[in-house]
Backbone as CSV, one residue per row, in Angstrom:
resi,resn,N_x,N_y,N_z,CA_x,CA_y,CA_z,C_x,C_y,C_z
1,UNK,9.391,66.779,-36.467,8.758,67.973,-37.040,7.272,67.979,-36.687
2,UNK,6.806,69.114,-36.166,5.400,69.273,-35.797,4.723,70.267,-36.735
3,UNK,3.488,69.950,-37.102,2.660,70.868,-37.892,1.631,71.455,-36.936
4,UNK,1.757,72.754,-36.641,0.860,73.412,-35.706,-0.462,73.743,-36.373
5,UNK,-1.558,73.302,-35.774,-2.888,73.621,-36.273,-3.718,74.171,-35.118
6,UNK,-4.959,74.491,-35.401,-5.794,75.153,-34.397,-5.843,74.387,-33.085
7,UNK,-6.143,73.099,-33.149,-6.311,72.300,-31.926,-5.218,71.265,-31.710
8,UNK,-4.422,70.990,-32.719,-3.474,69.887,-32.647,-2.098,70.303,-33.147
9,UNK,-1.061,69.751,-32.514,0.286,69.778,-33.066,0.512,68.397,-33.666
10,UNK,0.497,68.316,-34.984,0.543,67.036,-35.673,1.993,66.605,-35.844
11,UNK,2.318,65.436,-35.325,3.670,64.896,-35.392,3.925,64.334,-36.788
12,UNK,4.812,64.963,-37.524,5.107,64.548,-38.893,6.354,63.669,-38.978
13,UNK,6.785,63.112,-37.854,7.928,62.207,-37.888,7.574,60.890,-38.571
14,UNK,6.268,60.607,-38.683,5.784,59.476,-39.469,4.732,60.007,-40.436
15,UNK,4.564,59.369,-41.607,3.638,59.892,-42.620,2.197,59.936,-42.113
16,UNK,1.477,60.960,-42.536,0.082,61.115,-42.156,-0.804,61.028,-43.401
17,UNK,-1.940,60.350,-43.222,-2.901,60.174,-44.305,-4.046,61.162,-44.108
18,UNK,-4.297,61.989,-45.113,-5.409,62.936,-45.106,-6.519,62.373,-45.980
19,UNK,-7.666,62.072,-45.387,-8.789,61.521,-46.125,-9.629,62.616,-46.752
20,UNK,-9.995,62.434,-48.009,-10.736,63.438,-48.776,-12.233,63.217,-48.618
21,UNK,-12.951,64.275,-48.249,-14.391,64.222,-48.071,-15.015,65.305,-48.952
22,UNK,-15.541,64.901,-50.097,-16.111,65.853,-51.056,-17.601,66.058,-50.811
23,UNK,-17.977,67.297,-50.520,-19.392,67.640,-50.353,-19.895,68.306,-51.626
24,UNK,-19.582,67.692,-52.760,-19.919,68.270,-54.058,-20.720,67.283,-54.888
25,UNK,-21.828,67.710,-55.493,-22.621,66.804,-56.321,-21.916,66.415,-57.612
26,UNK,-20.845,67.172,-57.976,-20.120,66.887,-59.208,-18.699,66.407,-58.927
27,UNK,-18.493,65.782,-57.771,-17.177,65.256,-57.444,-16.689,64.332,-58.546
28,UNK,-15.437,64.532,-58.982,-14.906,63.675,-60.041,-14.720,62.248,-59.545
29,UNK,-14.633,62.069,-58.206,-14.363,60.739,-57.657,-15.628,59.931,-57.430
30,UNK,-16.603,60.515,-56.714,-17.786,59.721,-56.366,-19.094,60.303,-56.882
31,UNK,-19.000,61.410,-57.644,-20.199,61.962,-58.253,-21.252,62.444,-57.273
32,UNK,-20.823,62.809,-56.064,-21.766,63.329,-55.075,-22.406,62.276,-54.206
33,UNK,-21.807,61.077,-54.173,-22.382,59.980,-53.400,-22.469,60.292,-51.911
34,UNK,-21.541,61.133,-51.427,-21.469,61.407,-49.988,-21.755,62.871,-49.665
35,UNK,-22.684,63.493,-50.394,-22.900,64.921,-50.179,-24.049,65.233,-49.237
36,UNK,-24.499,64.261,-48.444,-25.408,64.539,-47.327,-24.612,64.406,-46.046
37,UNK,-25.069,65.067,-44.985,-24.339,65.017,-43.718,-24.240,63.583,-43.214
38,UNK,-25.331,62.853,-43.303,-25.330,61.483,-42.789,-24.330,60.604,-43.529
39,UNK,-24.351,60.636,-44.859,-23.439,59.784,-45.621,-22.000,60.267,-45.478
40,UNK,-21.809,61.587,-45.398,-20.462,62.130,-45.229,-19.864,61.702,-43.896
41,UNK,-20.652,61.731,-42.845,-20.151,61.332,-41.537,-19.860,59.835,-41.487
42,UNK,-20.671,59.053,-42.154,-20.405,57.610,-42.212,-19.071,57.350,-42.905
43,UNK,-18.830,58.088,-43.994,-17.568,57.939,-44.702,-16.407,58.424,-43.842
44,UNK,-16.582,59.553,-43.166,-15.519,60.090,-42.312,-15.143,59.104,-41.214
45,UNK,-16.140,58.536,-40.576,-15.872,57.573,-39.503,-15.187,56.317,-40.044
46,UNK,-15.566,55.904,-41.250,-14.912,54.747,-41.850,-13.459,55.065,-42.195
47,UNK,-13.203,56.269,-42.705,-11.839,56.653,-43.029,-10.959,56.663,-41.783
48,UNK,-11.503,57.111,-40.672,-10.734,57.100,-39.431,-10.420,55.674,-38.996
49,UNK,-11.387,54.780,-39.125,-11.145,53.373,-38.803,-10.085,52.774,-39.723
50,UNK,-10.066,53.251,-40.971,-9.147,52.712,-41.972,-7.746,53.276,-41.882
51,UNK,-7.555,54.300,-41.040,-6.204,54.817,-40.838,-5.973,56.273,-41.168
52,UNK,-7.023,57.043,-41.450,-6.838,58.471,-41.708,-6.443,59.191,-40.424
53,UNK,-5.545,60.141,-40.558,-5.124,60.968,-39.420,-5.750,62.359,-39.464
54,UNK,-6.120,62.794,-40.668,-6.672,64.129,-40.905,-7.839,63.974,-41.873
55,UNK,-8.881,64.778,-41.699,-10.005,64.785,-42.627,-10.058,66.130,-43.341
56,UNK,-10.210,66.084,-44.667,-10.206,67.297,-45.479,-11.540,67.403,-46.208
57,UNK,-12.331,68.401,-45.868,-13.665,68.552,-46.446,-13.703,69.747,-47.386
58,UNK,-14.352,69.546,-48.544,-14.464,70.626,-49.515,-15.836,70.674,-50.141
59,UNK,-16.270,71.875,-50.543,-17.605,72.051,-51.094,-17.641,72.546,-52.526
60,UNK,-16.465,72.708,-53.152,-16.419,73.130,-54.548,-15.391,72.293,-55.288
61,UNK,-15.814,71.702,-56.391,-14.895,70.898,-57.194,-13.811,71.776,-57.797
62,UNK,-12.564,71.266,-57.799,-11.457,71.990,-58.421,-10.852,71.180,-59.569
63,UNK,-11.628,70.222,-60.090,-11.146,69.481,-61.257,-11.025,70.445,-62.441
64,UNK,-10.203,70.116,-63.438,-10.076,71.004,-64.598,-11.423,71.313,-65.246
65,UNK,-11.690,72.603,-65.438,-12.936,73.035,-66.058,-14.109,73.185,-65.119
66,UNK,-13.926,72.890,-63.842,-15.039,72.971,-62.889,-15.499,74.415,-62.728
67,UNK,-16.817,74.648,-62.663,-17.315,76.020,-62.521,-17.161,76.541,-61.098
68,UNK,-17.034,77.841,-60.977,-17.034,78.489,-59.668,-18.450,78.499,-59.125
69,UNK,-18.611,78.237,-57.820,-19.937,78.296,-57.210,-20.003,79.477,-56.242
70,UNK,-21.193,79.998,-55.984,-21.325,81.141,-55.068,-20.931,80.785,-53.639
71,UNK,-20.526,81.801,-52.898,-20.129,81.630,-51.507,-21.201,80.922,-50.694
72,UNK,-22.441,81.394,-50.783,-23.498,80.830,-49.954,-23.742,79.358,-50.264
73,UNK,-23.599,78.995,-51.521,-23.788,77.595,-51.891,-22.692,76.711,-51.282
74,UNK,-21.465,77.195,-51.300,-20.374,76.435,-50.698,-20.565,76.306,-49.192
75,UNK,-20.979,77.386,-48.560,-21.232,77.330,-47.112,-22.340,76.331,-46.784
76,UNK,-23.385,76.328,-47.584,-24.495,75.396,-47.365,-24.013,73.953,-47.443
77,UNK,-23.082,73.692,-48.326,-22.571,72.335,-48.489,-21.662,71.901,-47.345
78,UNK,-20.788,72.809,-46.879,-19.749,72.353,-45.959,-20.032,72.596,-44.479
79,UNK,-20.774,73.642,-44.137,-20.924,73.989,-42.722,-21.601,72.889,-41.910
80,UNK,-22.722,72.293,-42.369,-23.354,71.254,-41.542,-22.443,70.063,-41.244
81,UNK,-21.692,69.614,-42.235,-20.809,68.473,-41.987,-19.574,68.896,-41.204
82,UNK,-19.101,70.114,-41.419,-17.949,70.601,-40.666,-18.248,70.633,-39.169
83,UNK,-19.450,71.070,-38.813,-19.837,71.088,-37.397,-19.712,69.695,-36.778
84,UNK,-20.121,68.672,-37.523,-20.089,67.302,-37.005,-18.670,66.742,-37.011
85,UNK,-17.908,67.027,-38.039,-16.530,66.528,-38.114,-15.699,67.025,-36.940
86,UNK,-15.949,68.257,-36.523,-15.168,68.843,-35.449,-15.440,68.191,-34.095
87,UNK,-16.433,67.322,-34.029,-16.729,66.580,-32.800,-15.971,65.256,-32.712
88,UNK,-15.261,64.894,-33.782,-14.630,63.572,-33.849,-13.273,63.499,-33.165
89,UNK,-12.726,64.634,-32.763,-11.462,64.622,-32.031,-10.231,64.401,-32.889
90,UNK,-10.320,64.758,-34.178,-9.182,64.633,-35.094,-9.020,65.953,-35.851
91,UNK,-7.835,66.202,-36.403,-7.655,67.436,-37.177,-8.586,67.467,-38.388
92,UNK,-9.215,68.624,-38.585,-10.139,68.805,-39.711,-9.651,69.972,-40.557
93,UNK,-9.538,69.702,-41.852,-9.081,70.685,-42.818,-10.244,71.115,-43.696
94,UNK,-10.269,72.392,-44.063,-11.283,72.892,-44.994,-10.584,73.262,-46.307
95,UNK,-11.042,72.637,-47.373,-10.481,72.855,-48.711,-11.276,73.964,-49.388
96,UNK,-10.744,75.173,-49.349,-11.453,76.332,-49.908,-10.461,77.441,-50.225
97,UNK,-10.868,78.335,-51.135,-10.058,79.521,-51.431,-10.841,80.798,-51.146
98,UNK,-12.086,80.648,-50.662,-12.935,81.813,-50.417,-12.775,82.318,-48.986
99,UNK,-12.582,83.626,-48.859,-12.393,84.207,-47.539,-13.588,83.924,-46.627
100,UNK,-14.796,84.056,-47.153,-15.982,83.849,-46.326,-16.083,82.441,-45.785
101,UNK,-15.697,81.455,-46.581,-15.720,80.070,-46.107,-14.621,79.859,-45.070
102,UNK,-13.450,80.417,-45.340,-12.364,80.305,-44.367,-12.762,80.897,-43.023
103,UNK,-13.346,82.095,-43.065,-13.737,82.767,-41.828,-14.739,81.930,-41.041
104,UNK,-15.756,81.419,-41.731,-16.772,80.609,-41.059,-16.156,79.348,-40.480
105,UNK,-15.305,78.685,-41.251,-14.677,77.448,-40.792,-13.792,77.695,-39.575
106,UNK,-13.016,78.754,-39.608,-12.150,79.070,-38.471,-12.972,79.457,-37.244
107,UNK,-14.061,80.167,-37.450,-14.939,80.518,-36.331,-15.527,79.264,-35.677
108,UNK,-15.768,78.227,-36.495,-16.289,76.964,-35.965,-15.210,76.142,-35.271
109,UNK,-13.935,76.445,-35.565,-12.836,75.718,-34.933,-12.029,74.842,-35.855
110,UNK,-12.170,75.007,-37.171,-11.411,74.191,-38.122,-9.915,74.309,-37.849
111,UNK,-9.203,73.224,-38.110,-7.787,73.157,-37.761,-6.860,73.653,-38.865
112,UNK,-7.270,73.445,-40.129,-6.362,73.685,-41.249,-7.112,74.353,-42.392
113,UNK,-6.470,75.327,-43.012,-6.960,75.920,-44.262,-6.127,75.338,-45.394
114,UNK,-6.789,74.643,-46.309,-6.130,74.013,-47.454,-6.578,74.771,-48.709
115,UNK,-5.676,75.600,-49.250,-6.072,76.564,-50.279,-5.314,76.331,-51.587
116,UNK,-6.042,75.973,-52.649,-5.407,75.756,-53.949,-4.828,77.048,-54.524
117,UNK,-5.310,78.186,-54.061,-4.810,79.488,-54.529,-3.660,80.014,-53.668
118,UNK,-3.282,79.261,-52.643,-2.172,79.669,-51.780,-2.364,81.070,-51.203
119,UNK,-3.601,81.361,-50.809,-3.951,82.622,-50.153,-3.688,83.840,-51.044
120,UNK,-4.053,83.698,-52.332,-3.925,84.831,-53.258,-5.250,85.535,-53.515
121,UNK,-6.345,84.984,-53.015,-7.634,85.649,-53.169,-7.737,86.788,-52.148
122,UNK,-8.478,87.860,-52.467,-8.524,89.048,-51.603,-8.888,88.719,-50.152
123,UNK,-8.058,89.202,-49.242,-8.335,89.102,-47.815,-7.963,87.788,-47.166
124,UNK,-7.639,86.768,-47.946,-7.386,85.454,-47.345,-6.055,85.407,-46.596
125,UNK,-5.034,86.025,-47.150,-3.726,86.025,-46.497,-3.815,86.692,-45.129
126,UNK,-4.460,87.849,-45.088,-4.572,88.590,-43.831,-5.444,87.846,-42.824
127,UNK,-6.500,87.212,-43.314,-7.388,86.463,-42.421,-6.639,85.338,-41.738
128,UNK,-5.950,84.529,-42.521,-5.249,83.379,-41.954,-4.088,83.838,-41.067
129,UNK,-3.407,84.890,-41.478,-2.293,85.399,-40.676,-2.760,85.934,-39.326
130,UNK,-3.989,86.433,-39.272,-4.507,86.987,-38.015,-4.956,85.896,-37.041
131,UNK,-5.112,84.674,-37.539,-5.495,83.567,-36.660,-4.259,83.113,-35.882
132,UNK,-4.404,82.825,-34.599,-3.210,82.518,-33.799,-2.547,81.188,-34.089
133,UNK,-3.302,80.182,-34.557,-2.694,78.850,-34.627,-3.034,78.009,-35.852
134,UNK,-4.013,78.354,-36.659,-4.488,77.409,-37.675,-3.368,76.956,-38.611
135,UNK,-3.444,75.684,-39.007,-2.517,75.162,-39.990,-2.878,75.674,-41.370
136,UNK,-1.883,75.706,-42.258,-2.074,76.282,-43.590,-1.392,75.385,-44.611
137,UNK,-2.119,75.021,-45.659,-1.521,74.304,-46.779,-1.537,75.227,-47.992
138,UNK,-0.347,75.543,-48.493,-0.184,76.411,-49.648,0.102,75.543,-50.872
139,UNK,-0.735,75.665,-51.901,-0.569,74.844,-53.093,-0.175,75.680,-54.298
140,UNK,0.641,75.104,-55.159,0.959,75.750,-56.424,-0.106,75.405,-57.464
141,UNK,-0.626,76.418,-58.128,-1.561,76.211,-59.231,-1.218,77.190,-60.351
142,UNK,-1.156,76.683,-61.556,-0.954,77.509,-62.740,-2.309,77.959,-63.270
143,UNK,-2.481,79.259,-63.452,-3.735,79.837,-63.931,-4.854,79.557,-62.928
144,UNK,-5.994,78.977,-63.365,-7.122,78.691,-62.483,-7.776,77.388,-62.931
145,UNK,-8.684,76.823,-62.117,-9.264,75.522,-62.490,-9.976,75.508,-63.834
146,UNK,-10.492,76.658,-64.266,-11.214,76.705,-65.531,-10.268,76.647,-66.739
147,UNK,-9.040,77.120,-66.579,-8.132,77.235,-67.728,-6.799,76.526,-67.546
148,UNK,-6.542,75.952,-66.382,-5.196,75.460,-66.079,-4.716,74.362,-67.020
149,UNK,-5.638,73.525,-67.524,-5.212,72.472,-68.434,-5.411,72.850,-69.903
150,UNK,-6.031,73.996,-70.153,-6.154,74.489,-71.532,-4.793,74.962,-72.031
151,UNK,-4.067,75.618,-71.136,-2.728,76.092,-71.470,-1.822,75.836,-70.271
152,UNK,-1.357,74.586,-70.100,-0.527,74.252,-68.944,0.857,74.886,-69.037
153,UNK,1.633,74.690,-67.998,2.976,75.245,-67.938,3.853,74.622,-69.032
154,UNK,4.973,75.282,-69.312,5.887,74.802,-70.342,7.274,74.575,-69.745
155,UNK,7.978,73.588,-70.291,9.375,73.367,-69.921,9.565,72.790,-68.535
156,UNK,10.726,73.090,-67.961,11.072,72.615,-66.621,10.344,73.476,-65.595
157,UNK,9.390,72.876,-64.912,8.538,73.657,-64.017,9.076,73.774,-62.596
158,UNK,10.050,72.959,-62.241,10.514,72.950,-60.844,10.963,74.322,-60.353
159,UNK,11.765,75.067,-61.109,12.175,76.393,-60.608,10.989,77.322,-60.351
160,UNK,9.987,77.297,-61.242,8.821,78.168,-61.066,7.983,77.742,-59.869
161,UNK,7.782,76.438,-59.710,7.003,75.944,-58.573,7.686,76.312,-57.263
162,UNK,8.983,76.097,-57.207,9.729,76.389,-55.981,9.716,77.890,-55.684
163,UNK,9.920,78.708,-56.706,9.916,80.166,-56.501,8.551,80.644,-56.022
164,UNK,7.498,80.097,-56.608,6.146,80.476,-56.200,5.902,80.120,-54.737
165,UNK,6.214,78.884,-54.358,5.966,78.456,-52.984,6.820,79.240,-51.996
166,UNK,8.054,79.547,-52.375,8.916,80.351,-51.504,8.291,81.736,-51.278
167,UNK,7.774,82.322,-52.350,7.175,83.651,-52.236,5.932,83.633,-51.355
168,UNK,5.114,82.597,-51.485,3.901,82.520,-50.665,4.244,82.283,-49.194
169,UNK,5.262,81.495,-48.929,5.703,81.304,-47.544,6.198,82.625,-46.963
170,UNK,6.945,83.364,-47.762,7.461,84.658,-47.296,6.332,85.637,-47.017
171,UNK,5.286,85.592,-47.854,4.151,86.487,-47.633,3.510,86.228,-46.266
172,UNK,3.479,84.969,-45.866,2.925,84.629,-44.548,3.874,84.993,-43.416
173,UNK,5.126,84.583,-43.540,6.063,84.841,-42.449,6.307,86.336,-42.269
174,UNK,6.188,87.115,-43.353,6.324,88.569,-43.225,5.217,89.173,-42.367
175,UNK,4.088,88.455,-42.264,2.978,88.905,-41.422,3.028,88.277,-40.034
176,UNK,4.132,87.597,-39.740,4.327,87.060,-38.398,3.858,85.638,-38.203
177,UNK,3.499,84.949,-39.276,3.036,83.564,-39.160,4.225,82.632,-38.941
178,UNK,4.125,81.774,-37.948,5.196,80.818,-37.678,5.300,79.795,-38.804
179,UNK,6.509,79.500,-39.267,6.676,78.457,-40.286,6.124,77.104,-39.854
180,UNK,6.006,76.883,-38.544,5.501,75.603,-38.050,4.033,75.372,-38.405
181,UNK,3.347,76.417,-38.864,1.937,76.286,-39.248,1.761,75.929,-40.724
182,UNK,2.850,75.908,-41.486,2.755,75.839,-42.943,3.223,74.501,-43.496
183,UNK,2.477,73.991,-44.470,2.873,72.829,-45.250,2.653,73.181,-46.717
184,UNK,3.447,72.570,-47.606,3.414,72.924,-49.025,2.890,71.774,-49.876
185,UNK,2.194,72.142,-50.944,1.660,71.179,-51.907,2.077,71.643,-53.300
186,UNK,2.871,70.849,-54.038,3.319,71.284,-55.362,2.225,71.316,-56.412
187,UNK,1.031,70.804,-56.104,-0.112,70.960,-56.997,-0.112,70.002,-58.176
188,UNK,-0.091,68.719,-57.889,-0.128,67.715,-58.951,-1.428,67.885,-59.752
189,UNK,-1.283,68.028,-61.065,-2.450,68.147,-61.936,-2.993,69.538,-62.122
190,UNK,-2.475,70.493,-61.404,-3.016,71.851,-61.475,-2.201,72.707,-62.441
191,UNK,-2.446,72.486,-63.751,-1.793,73.275,-64.778,-0.462,72.710,-65.223
192,UNK,-0.273,71.388,-65.033,0.960,70.732,-65.446,0.659,69.630,-66.456
193,UNK,1.616,69.354,-67.321,1.483,68.231,-68.235,1.785,66.935,-67.487
194,UNK,1.508,65.810,-68.132,1.787,64.517,-67.492,3.273,64.386,-67.136
195,UNK,4.198,64.613,-68.068,5.618,64.519,-67.692,6.008,65.490,-66.578
196,UNK,5.432,66.685,-66.593,5.755,67.650,-65.539,5.277,67.174,-64.172
197,UNK,4.098,66.563,-64.119,3.620,66.018,-62.857,4.592,64.976,-62.309
198,UNK,5.056,64.104,-63.181,5.973,63.065,-62.710,7.352,63.623,-62.392
199,UNK,7.713,64.746,-63.005,8.970,65.388,-62.621,8.876,65.924,-61.193
200,UNK,7.682,66.366,-60.789,7.506,66.835,-59.413,7.715,65.707,-58.408
201,UNK,7.336,64.504,-58.791,7.558,63.355,-57.919,9.025,62.914,-57.962
202,UNK,9.582,62.813,-59.153,10.965,62.365,-59.291,11.940,63.316,-58.600
203,UNK,11.616,64.616,-58.637,12.521,65.635,-58.084,11.917,66.303,-56.838
204,UNK,11.133,65.565,-56.133,10.447,66.105,-54.951,11.430,66.667,-53.923
205,UNK,12.615,66.095,-53.855,13.610,66.564,-52.881,13.950,68.037,-53.090
206,UNK,13.813,68.524,-54.334,14.112,69.929,-54.603,13.099,70.852,-53.942
207,UNK,11.847,70.419,-53.885,10.823,71.214,-53.198,11.082,71.216,-51.695
208,UNK,11.577,70.100,-51.191,11.834,69.981,-49.757,12.974,70.893,-49.294
209,UNK,13.795,71.374,-50.234,14.880,72.275,-49.837,14.352,73.596,-49.288
210,UNK,13.070,73.885,-49.495,12.476,75.095,-48.937,12.378,75.023,-47.411
211,UNK,12.485,73.816,-46.869,12.491,73.661,-45.416,11.140,73.475,-44.775
212,UNK,10.105,73.294,-45.581,8.757,73.074,-45.074,8.326,71.634,-45.353
213,UNK,7.429,71.090,-44.534,6.891,69.761,-44.847,6.065,69.797,-46.119
214,UNK,5.887,68.619,-46.710,5.253,68.528,-48.018,4.017,67.640,-47.971
215,UNK,2.960,68.105,-48.631,1.750,67.314,-48.841,1.710,66.897,-50.304
216,UNK,1.438,65.613,-50.553,1.350,65.104,-51.925,-0.081,64.660,-52.205
217,UNK,-0.634,65.138,-53.313,-2.016,64.820,-53.674,-2.102,64.155,-55.034
218,UNK,-1.794,62.868,-55.081,-1.802,62.118,-56.337,-3.095,61.351,-56.562
219,UNK,-3.958,61.305,-55.583,-5.079,60.368,-55.612,-5.969,60.508,-56.840
220,UNK,-6.040,59.429,-57.640,-6.916,59.296,-58.807,-6.663,60.345,-59.891
221,UNK,-5.527,61.018,-59.861,-5.257,62.095,-60.817,-5.142,61.548,-62.243
222,UNK,-5.469,62.410,-63.209,-5.487,61.991,-64.608,-4.105,61.601,-65.114
223,UNK,-3.040,62.160,-64.535,-1.685,61.780,-64.942,-1.456,60.292,-64.736
224,UNK,-2.029,59.752,-63.668,-1.924,58.312,-63.426,-2.669,57.543,-64.507
225,UNK,-3.833,58.060,-64.882,-4.598,57.418,-65.945,-3.838,57.382,-67.251
226,UNK,-3.100,58.436,-67.540,-2.332,58.499,-68.785,-1.258,57.416,-68.830
227,UNK,-0.528,57.232,-67.718,0.548,56.242,-67.753,-0.011,54.818,-67.747
228,UNK,-1.144,54.618,-67.082,-1.779,53.299,-67.117,-2.237,52.983,-68.535
229,UNK,-2.861,53.966,-69.157,-3.350,53.781,-70.518,-2.188,53.540,-71.494
230,UNK,-1.111,54.273,-71.302,0.050,54.115,-72.177,0.665,52.731,-72.056
231,UNK,0.487,52.107,-70.896,1.009,50.756,-70.681,0.077,49.683,-71.221
232,UNK,-1.057,50.125,-71.780,-1.986,49.185,-72.379,-3.023,48.626,-71.440
233,UNK,-3.215,49.290,-70.292,-4.192,48.837,-69.308,-5.351,49.822,-69.233
234,UNK,-6.446,49.385,-68.643,-7.600,50.269,-68.490,-7.272,51.389,-67.520
235,UNK,-7.697,52.603,-67.867,-7.342,53.769,-67.059,-8.559,54.532,-66.571
236,UNK,-9.727,53.860,-66.489,-10.914,54.522,-65.976,-10.680,54.976,-64.537
237,UNK,-11.382,56.024,-64.128,-11.173,56.618,-62.813,-11.251,55.587,-61.696
238,UNK,-12.260,54.699,-61.745,-12.431,53.733,-60.664,-11.375,52.643,-60.683
239,UNK,-10.523,52.641,-61.713,-9.476,51.634,-61.816,-8.086,52.205,-61.523
240,UNK,-8.029,53.381,-60.916,-6.743,54.025,-60.636,-6.300,53.866,-59.180
241,UNK,-6.979,53.042,-58.407,-6.657,52.945,-56.992,-5.236,52.452,-56.750
242,UNK,-4.838,51.381,-57.427,-3.494,50.834,-57.222,-2.440,51.859,-57.626
243,UNK,-2.652,52.518,-58.744,-1.709,53.549,-59.178,-1.647,54.689,-58.166
244,UNK,-2.793,55.071,-57.612,-2.834,56.147,-56.620,-2.039,55.778,-55.372
245,UNK,-2.231,54.551,-54.905,-1.508,54.091,-53.719,-0.007,54.031,-54.005
246,UNK,0.346,53.554,-55.189,1.763,53.489,-55.562,2.392,54.880,-55.548
247,UNK,1.684,55.855,-56.130,2.207,57.217,-56.163,2.338,57.795,-54.761
248,UNK,1.369,57.495,-53.905,1.430,57.999,-52.532,2.648,57.447,-51.799
249,UNK,2.909,56.144,-51.950,4.065,55.537,-51.274,5.368,56.082,-51.853
250,UNK,5.428,56.265,-53.166,6.625,56.860,-53.770,6.858,58.274,-53.243
251,UNK,5.771,59.021,-53.076,5.903,60.378,-52.535,6.413,60.349,-51.100
252,UNK,5.876,59.439,-50.303,6.334,59.298,-48.919,7.802,58.895,-48.885
253,UNK,8.183,57.963,-49.746,9.572,57.504,-49.788,10.515,58.629,-50.172
254,UNK,10.000,59.608,-50.913,10.807,60.750,-51.323,10.641,61.944,-50.396
255,UNK,10.013,61.726,-49.240,10.021,62.750,-48.205,8.721,63.459,-47.909
256,UNK,7.629,63.134,-48.603,6.344,63.772,-48.280,5.876,63.324,-46.901
257,UNK,5.411,64.271,-46.108,4.946,63.946,-44.757,3.450,63.684,-44.687
258,UNK,2.692,64.195,-45.658,1.238,64.007,-45.681,0.836,63.606,-47.096
259,UNK,-0.047,62.618,-47.198,-0.622,62.263,-48.497,-2.132,62.432,-48.409
260,UNK,-2.675,63.134,-49.392,-4.109,63.420,-49.444,-4.749,62.421,-50.402
261,UNK,-5.663,61.569,-49.882,-6.107,60.416,-50.662,-7.605,60.160,-50.524
262,UNK,-8.144,59.468,-51.536,-9.494,58.931,-51.459,-9.480,57.530,-50.847
263,UNK,-8.470,56.749,-51.200,-8.392,55.339,-50.796,-7.583,55.218,-49.515
264,UNK,-8.210,55.531,-48.397,-7.507,55.620,-47.125,-6.974,54.262,-46.681
265,UNK,-7.821,53.260,-46.656,-7.426,51.949,-46.132,-6.240,51.381,-46.894
266,UNK,-6.332,51.409,-48.215,-5.277,50.838,-49.042,-3.969,51.628,-48.909
267,UNK,-4.085,52.950,-48.820,-2.888,53.776,-48.674,-2.237,53.551,-47.320
268,UNK,-3.049,53.493,-46.260,-2.506,53.265,-44.920,-1.809,51.912,-44.836
269,UNK,-2.385,50.894,-45.459,-1.751,49.575,-45.453,-0.412,49.613,-46.182
270,UNK,-0.392,50.265,-47.331,0.843,50.336,-48.110,1.934,51.091,-47.361
271,UNK,1.561,52.163,-46.688,2.543,52.920,-45.907,3.067,52.081,-44.750
272,UNK,2.215,51.246,-44.175,2.670,50.356,-43.100,3.756,49.406,-43.600
273,UNK,3.604,48.900,-44.816,4.631,48.038,-45.398,5.925,48.835,-45.615
274,UNK,5.790,50.031,-46.149,6.953,50.895,-46.340,7.664,51.143,-45.010
275,UNK,6.889,51.414,-43.961,7.489,51.665,-42.651,8.223,50.437,-42.119
276,UNK,7.663,49.257,-42.355,8.306,48.025,-41.912,9.653,47.820,-42.606
277,UNK,9.689,48.131,-43.906,10.946,48.016,-44.650,11.963,49.015,-44.122
278,UNK,11.516,50.238,-43.871,12.431,51.257,-43.339,12.988,50.836,-41.986
279,UNK,12.120,50.287,-41.131,12.569,49.863,-39.803,13.563,48.714,-39.888
280,UNK,13.361,47.815,-40.826,14.243,46.657,-40.956,15.582,47.018,-41.556
281,UNK,15.644,48.179,-42.237,16.890,48.569,-42.893,17.814,49.365,-41.991
282,UNK,17.342,49.704,-40.788,18.144,50.498,-39.855,19.266,49.642,-39.272
């Protein structure tokens, strides 16, 4: 299976690691430690050495309760580093839901649009559909980042998540977009309760019945903190690395083709062990 993007056809026959590069001063992970071009590029180059296959850069936090920032502010954060990332010879994804940021990123040559709103913001669907090759990640989100955890989804969420993603895929293919450009993200943590998040992992095969590759984004999520805490262990954000890697490998074992992570080196090593076991079992 190939994922078609602007400059690359990404071979998804083996799992791919997407390294997260936050250009936000309020990043929930590093608190803005890497929000200068120099530090961001140093981190990007290290992630590539550690085993990242794709780099995903974003300029607006989407953690629960995060405020919306103006278009120009987001562009100021991401454009300088995006220009440099595109020189590294690897697929580069832009994490945004704003049409203006998407347009600028695509004009610069970005490979993938990674949109938490699944192209529901005005003009974004048409913009991406008009591009000849860019890759697209469609994510499920309940409500919006400001309110999604105030009133999360209720009951069995799998049918709603699947129906939503099917509808968004149809919206693209109806405009002539090749399915080979699309990957799906069930949206771990985006308006779901802790049990619902884990149901998405346990029943991930149901999402895969849509026929599209899957991206899993478990890295450092609060659901992991809840289960660690419930087990009587410390669940601080900086102590969730092992849990994050475990969730990523479980997602890969259940069919995810891409994992979006902060801890690239540790995740890549763990996937290598998983691959060795798979090879030995043939």
